[in-house]
C-alpha positions as CSV (number, residue, x, y, z in Angstrom):
1,M,136.2,-5.6,223.1
2,E,136.4,-8.6,222.3
3,A,137.4,-11.3,225.6
4,R,139.6,-14.1,224.5
5,N,140.8,-17.1,226.9
6,A,144.5,-17.9,228.3
7,T,145.0,-19.9,224.3
8,G,143.9,-16.7,222.8
9,Q,140.5,-18.3,221.3
10,A,137.7,-15.8,221.3
11,R,134.4,-16.6,224.0
12,A,131.5,-15.0,224.9
13,R,132.3,-11.9,227.1
14,R,131.8,-13.2,231.6
15,A,129.5,-10.2,233.0
16,L,127.5,-8.9,235.7
17,I,124.5,-7.1,235.7
18,F,124.1,-4.0,238.1
19,W,121.1,-5.3,239.4
20,S,118.2,-2.8,240.2
21,S,115.2,-5.1,240.8
22,G,113.2,-3.7,238.3
23,K,112.4,-3.9,234.8
24,D,114.5,-2.1,232.9
25,S,117.6,-4.5,234.9
26,A,115.5,-7.6,234.2
27,Y,115.0,-6.4,230.1
28,A,118.9,-5.5,229.6
29,L,119.3,-9.0,230.8
30,Y,116.7,-10.7,229.3
31,T,118.3,-9.2,226.2
32,L,121.7,-10.2,226.1
33,R,121.0,-13.9,227.2
34,Q,119.1,-13.4,223.6
35,Q,121.6,-11.8,221.9
36,G,124.4,-14.3,223.4
37,D,127.7,-13.0,223.0
38,V,127.1,-11.8,226.6
39,E,127.6,-14.0,229.1
40,V,126.0,-12.5,232.3
41,V,127.5,-14.1,235.5
42,G,125.9,-11.7,238.5
43,L,124.1,-9.6,239.7
44,L,125.3,-6.8,241.8
45,T,123.4,-4.7,243.5
46,T,124.1,-2.5,246.1
47,V,121.5,-2.3,249.5
48,N,120.9,0.0,252.5
49,R,122.2,-1.6,255.8
50,P,119.7,-0.7,257.9
51,P,117.7,-1.1,257.0
52,N,118.4,-4.4,254.5
53,R,117.0,-3.3,251.1
54,V,117.6,-2.1,247.8
55,A,118.5,1.2,247.5
56,V,116.2,3.2,246.0
57,H,113.8,0.9,245.7
58,A,113.9,-0.3,248.7
59,V,112.8,-3.9,248.0
60,P,113.9,-6.0,250.7
61,E,117.1,-8.4,251.0
62,S,114.6,-12.2,251.5
63,L,113.1,-10.9,248.1
64,L,115.9,-10.2,245.8
65,A,117.6,-13.8,246.9
66,V,113.7,-15.5,245.8
67,Q,114.4,-12.5,242.8
68,A,118.5,-13.5,241.9
69,D,116.9,-17.7,242.3
70,A,114.8,-17.5,239.9
71,C,116.9,-15.6,237.7
72,G,119.2,-18.3,238.1
73,L,122.4,-16.2,239.2
74,T,124.1,-15.1,241.9
75,V,124.4,-12.1,243.4
76,K,127.0,-9.6,244.7
77,R,125.7,-6.7,247.2
78,V,127.7,-4.1,247.7
79,V,126.7,-2.9,251.6
80,I,126.1,0.9,251.6
81,P,125.2,2.7,254.5
82,D,121.2,4.9,254.5
83,P,121.9,7.8,254.2
84,C,125.0,7.4,251.7
85,S,127.4,9.9,250.9
86,N,129.3,10.1,247.3
87,E,132.2,9.3,248.6
88,H,131.4,5.9,250.5
89,Y,129.2,4.8,247.6
90,E,132.4,5.6,244.9
91,A,134.8,3.6,247.1
92,A,132.5,0.2,247.9
93,V,131.8,-0.3,244.1
94,G,135.0,0.2,243.9
95,A,136.0,-2.7,245.7
96,A,133.3,-4.7,244.6
97,L,135.1,-3.8,240.7
98,K,138.3,-4.4,241.9
99,D,137.0,-8.1,243.3
100,A,135.0,-8.2,239.8
101,K,137.4,-7.9,238.0
102,S,140.0,-10.7,239.6
103,A,137.1,-12.7,239.1
104,G,137.8,-12.4,235.5
105,I,134.7,-9.7,234.8
106,D,134.9,-8.8,231.4
107,A,132.0,-5.9,231.6
108,V,128.8,-4.5,233.4
109,V,125.9,-4.3,232.1
110,F,123.5,-1.7,233.5
111,G,119.8,-0.4,231.5
112,D,120.0,3.1,231.6
113,L,117.6,4.1,228.1
114,F,118.7,8.0,227.9
115,L,120.1,9.9,230.2
116,E,123.5,11.0,229.3
117,D,124.8,12.6,232.7
118,I,123.7,8.9,234.3
119,R,125.5,7.0,231.9
120,A,128.9,9.5,231.7
121,Y,128.4,8.7,235.5
122,R,128.6,5.1,235.2
123,E,131.3,4.9,232.8
124,S,133.7,7.2,234.7
125,L,133.0,4.3,237.6
126,L,134.6,2.2,236.0
127,A,137.6,3.6,234.2
128,G,140.9,2.2,234.6
129,T,139.1,-1.0,235.7
130,G,139.3,-3.0,232.8
131,I,135.7,-3.5,232.7
132,E,134.0,-3.3,230.2
133,P,130.3,-0.2,230.3
134,L,127.2,-2.3,228.6
135,F,124.7,-0.8,228.1
136,P,121.9,-2.7,225.6
137,L,118.4,-1.1,225.9
138,W,120.4,2.7,225.0
139,G,118.8,5.1,223.4
140,R,115.9,3.1,222.4
141,D,112.5,4.9,221.8
142,T,110.6,4.0,225.6
143,Q,107.3,3.9,224.0
144,A,107.6,1.1,222.2
145,L,110.3,-0.7,224.5
146,A,108.4,0.0,227.3
147,E,104.8,-1.9,224.8
148,E,107.7,-4.4,224.0
149,M,108.8,-5.4,227.6
150,V,104.6,-5.5,228.2
151,A,104.0,-7.9,224.7
152,A,107.4,-10.5,225.8
153,G,105.9,-10.8,229.3
154,L,107.8,-9.2,231.7
155,R,105.6,-8.2,234.8
156,A,106.5,-5.7,237.9
157,R,104.5,-3.9,240.8
158,I,105.7,0.2,240.4
159,I,106.9,-0.1,244.0
160,C,108.3,3.4,244.4
161,V,106.7,6.4,242.9
162,D,107.8,10.6,243.1
163,V,104.0,12.4,243.5
164,K,105.7,15.4,241.7
165,S,105.0,13.9,238.6
166,L,102.5,11.2,239.1
167,P,99.7,9.9,241.3
168,R,100.2,8.3,244.1
169,S,97.6,5.3,243.4
170,F,99.5,4.3,240.6
171,A,101.8,3.0,243.5
172,G,101.6,-0.9,244.0
173,R,100.2,-1.2,240.3
174,V,101.3,-3.7,237.7
175,Y,103.7,-2.3,234.8
176,D,100.6,-3.5,232.1
177,A,99.5,-2.6,228.8
178,K,96.4,-0.8,231.3
179,L,99.1,1.0,233.3
180,L,101.1,2.4,230.2
181,A,97.4,3.6,229.0
182,D,97.0,5.0,232.2
183,L,99.9,7.7,232.4
184,P,99.9,11.2,231.9
185,A,101.8,12.1,229.1
186,S,104.8,13.9,231.5
187,V,105.8,10.2,232.2
188,D,107.3,8.7,230.5
189,P,106.6,5.6,229.9
190,C,109.4,3.8,231.3
191,G,109.4,6.2,233.9
192,E,113.4,7.1,233.0
193,N,113.5,10.4,234.5
194,G,112.9,9.1,237.9
195,E,108.9,9.0,238.2
196,F,108.8,5.7,239.9
197,H,110.7,2.7,240.4
198,T,109.4,-1.2,239.7
199,F,110.0,-4.4,241.2
200,A,109.9,-7.7,237.7
201,Y,108.5,-11.3,239.3
202,A,108.0,-12.5,235.7
203,G,109.0,-12.8,232.2
204,P,111.7,-14.5,229.7
205,M,114.6,-13.7,232.7
206,F,112.8,-15.6,234.8
207,R,112.7,-19.6,235.7
208,H,109.3,-19.5,237.0
209,A,107.0,-16.8,238.4
210,I,108.1,-14.7,241.2
211,A,105.2,-15.5,244.3
212,V,105.1,-11.6,245.3
213,R,103.1,-9.9,248.4
214,M,102.3,-6.5,248.3
215,G,102.3,-5.2,251.8
216,A,101.5,-1.3,253.0
217,I,101.7,1.7,251.4
218,S,103.9,4.8,252.4
219,E,105.2,7.6,252.0
220,R,108.5,9.4,253.7
221,D,110.6,12.5,252.1
222,G,108.0,12.9,248.6
223,F,108.2,9.6,247.8
224,V,105.6,7.2,247.8
225,Y,106.2,3.2,248.8
226,A,104.4,0.1,248.0
227,D,106.1,-2.1,250.6
228,T,106.9,-5.9,249.2
229,S,107.4,-8.9,250.8
230,P,108.3,-12.5,249.7
231,E,104.2,-15.0,249.4
232,S,105.4,-17.8,252.0
């Protein structure tokens, strides 16, 4: 969908990226910046309060702020409770999308790779808002994509592991070529089936690498978390 300015001239679409703090949303940002036809102007992130952490990934808000600064972007927080019902989530995201449209946002970018039901849900959230959903990594072979991310200099830590899919010893590891070689064959190299989640701290989408302190390893509800915080 082509965006136009007040005089009818074509312009780059202004977008927010639905930011998980992980490698896929980070690489989606890099991909769009390389293409140049979409201007990403901010991050849109769901945050649980309490405990003041990024939803699902459990990254503390303080580290999210450091990450946004390294991207050179502001972050719009969509505050949701923990736990959060679908109704509450959709109301909170819907309000954020309404604000985004009023601020001149044309599109929202997602880092999803191949799960059709997740894409359909994203599209349903944006239906009727006048905001276009964009999926710049969609359909990529995930082994090739993972290797491309690492070769491009993207670095991330595995901060959440589903122990039904992956040994807990992977929690806290750097997402690099060695990790890709060590992943079981049953695990998607990008973790797209929820086997693991990451925090991205270095790469071409950042103005500088982020110094991260790794903390305690904990387990709850079948997931192992490697705590993270900004290096002081």
